[in-house]
KOLFIGU-308862 format. One line per 10 residues: number of its first residue (from 0); their letters; for each residue x, y, z of C-alpha. Coordinates in steps of 0.2 Angstrom, whole numbers. Each point is the difference from the previous one (the first is absolute). Layout:
NUM) A) X Y Z  ...
This chain:
0) MTAAAMDVAH) 538 546 541  -19 -9 -3  -2 -16 5  1 -7 -17  18 8 -4  5 -6 19  -5 -19 -7  8 0 -16  17 7 10  0 -15 10
10) YTDDFLRRVL) 0 -14 -12  15 -12 6  10 -6 -15  -5 -17 9  -17 3 -4  2 5 -18  11 -14 -3  -12 -13 7  -14 8 -10  11 0 -17
20) VNNPVVAMIG) 8 -17 0  -16 -12 7  -12 8 -12  5 -1 -17  -16 3 -11  -6 17 -1  -15 8 -9  6 18 -4  -17 11 -1  3 14 -13
30) ASANPERPSY) 14 -8 -11  5 6 -16  3 -4 -15  8 16 -5  19 1 4  0 16 6  -11 -4 15  10 -5 16  -11 -16 2  6 -6 -14
40) RIMKYLQGKG) 17 1 3  -2 -7 18  -9 -14 -8  12 -7 -10  12 3 12  -7 -12 14  -2 -13 -11  18 -1 -6  1 -2 21  -11 -15 -2
50) FRVIPINPGE) -17 6 6  -19 -5 -10  -4 18 -4  -18 -1 -6  -7 18 -7  -17 7 3  -6 15 -11  -17 1 -7  6 7 -15  13 -11 -5
60) AGNTIHGELC) -11 -16 7  3 -15 -12  16 8 -8  17 -7 8  11 10 10  19 -6 -1  -7 -17 -5  -16 -1 16  -15 1 -7  -9 16 7
70) YARLQDVPEQ) -15 -1 11  -15 13 1  1 -2 21  8 -7 13  -17 -12 0  1 -7 -16  17 -8 4  0 -18 1  12 -6 11  7 5 18
80) IDIVDVFRRS) 7 18 1  12 2 13  4 19 -1  -8 13 -7  9 14 -9  -6 16 2  2 14 -15  -16 11 4  -6 14 9  1 1 18
90) EAAEEIVTDA) -20 2 1  -2 -17 -9  10 -11 12  -13 -3 11  -12 -10 -13  16 -9 -7  5 -7 19  -16 -4 2  1 -9 -19  19 -7 6
100) IAAGAKAVWM) -10 -9 17  -14 -7 -11  12 -8 -10  12 -6 14  13 9 -4  14 -1 12  4 21 0  -2 16 -9  14 9 -6  -5 19 -4
110) QLGVENAAAA) 13 9 -11  10 16 2  -11 13 5  -15 -10 5  -5 -1 18  -18 -1 6  0 -4 21  -19 -9 -1  6 -9 -14  13 -10 11
120) EKGRAAGLDI) -9 1 15  -14 -9 -8  16 -11 -10  7 -5 17  -15 -7 10  -3 -11 -14  19 -8 3  6 8 -18  19 9 1  -3 18 -5
130) IMNRCPKIEC) 16 10 -6  -4 16 -7  11 14 -9  13 -12 -4  5 -8 -15  2 -16 -3  14 1 -13  9 10 11  -1 -10 15  8 -16 -8
140) SRLFGERTLG) 11 9 -8  5 8 18  -3 -19 10  8 -11 -14  11 10 -12  -2 -10 -15  -4 -17 6  -16 -11 -7  -14 -5 12  7 -17 -5
150) EIHAEMEVER) 19 5 6  -7 4 17  -12 -14 2  14 -11 -1  14 13 9  -12 -2 13  -4 -20 -1  -18 3 -1  -14 -8 -12  -6 14 -13
160) PQ) -20 4 8  -10 -8 -13
């Protein structure tokens, strides 16, 4: 088993839950306006759970996806990003992590099939939470069922992060 595969296998539910509950603003790199694409469906799902999802896709920049303005690059987003969700090939992850660090993100979440050990090491060294080869939709459903972030925060009696 590779180091990256071992790392992916060892995410605790508490770690995944903390990343999801404390980080409500997601920039989705590779968001798509095509309903056939997984990123389209996952963006809609996360919005329904209470996340603010900002689409990043140079081919859709200036358009809206699920009511959110799409940007060409992470650097173009004029607000704080908590999680950078990566729908790109593994080879692109290191550059995306560099951009996430510059943007002040708190976490990088690489989708199913996306793993890059060098990117993960770089992100962790900068203090980011790194998740590879996992889907936030699957983890939200598994960890929280059909509850929204608002319901989860109320249940935990904590304030929603700003």
